[in-house]
N, C-alpha and C positions, 0 to 999 in steps of 0.2 A: 504492500499500499505506496502509498503518494506523504508527506512530508505535513501538514498544515501548516501553514501564517496566517495568526490569529488575527485581526487588530480589529482595532475603537480605533478609534478618531468623536473628541466633545468637547465640550464644556462645559462648566462648575455655573451656576445657582451663585457662587460664592467668587467666581471672578475672574479675572487672569494673572499672573501673580502678584498672588492676595493667601497673606499669613495659613489664610481656612486652606487655601487651591497646597499648597506645598505642603500643610500633615495629609488635609487628602490627601492625595500623591504622596507619597511617603507610604504610607497605611496602605493603602491598598495597592505597597508593593512586597512590599511585607508576608500582607498575606497572599496578594494570587498568586506570588512566584515562589511562596511555599506549600501548594497541592500537588501531589505529583503527579509528571506527565506533564510539568510545565514546564518549557527552554528554551533555553535563550529573554527569558521579558526582560521588555526595558519600557521604559516611560521616554517620553516625546510632547517634545516640544511644538508646532505649531509655528512654524517665519515666511511660510507665504503669507500673500497679503489674496492668495486667489480661493484660500478657502473662508471657510466661515469658522471651523473647528479649532478652538486652544491647544488643546493637548492630546495625546494618544498614547493608547498601551498597547503595546509589540507582543506577540511569544508567541514560541514553536510549539506542532504537539507528532511523535512519533508518524502518527497514525489516524486514522476516522477514528476505531478506538477505543486513544489516550484524547483526546480532546472531546467524544461521549462522555467520560468517567471526569472532564472537567465538568462539561454543563451541568454534570447528576452530584458531583461536589460539594456535601453537608456546608463546605464553609464557605465555597465560590456563590450558592444557590443564599445562605446567609448573608455574603457577603450583596449582592443585589437587593435585598428587601430592608437592608440593612444600612447602606450606608449610599448605594450606585442609586434605587429609585429613589434617593431624598434631597440625593445631591448634586445627580447630575441637569440640566436643563435639555442641553440636545447630544444626540450621535447621533453615532453612520457608522457597521460594522462591515464583517468585510471579510473571507475568511479565505483563501486564497491555495492552490496545491500550484508546484510546478510542473509549467507544458511544454507536454515530450514534443507538438509538429519540429517541423525548422522552414 
């Protein structure tokens, strides 16, 4: 199976470059990167004027089973309910696999 790169780009109710945003980003990384199966977790700050979002999380999974386990993991589910849904004002999610065509 193919590796999956999961990315979510988002903005926070707290705004960009605020103390609250820094706390959210730090605590999110600590919680999500520790979930079994998560590889190469990155917190990214948007710098392009062409994008309406402020931040991104990027992570990799070995395969679909690892990604599914992450989505169903109790820590992830609790994080979404208690942090994400309350603090993220808008987002877009994308899941990618390497293209095999030439």
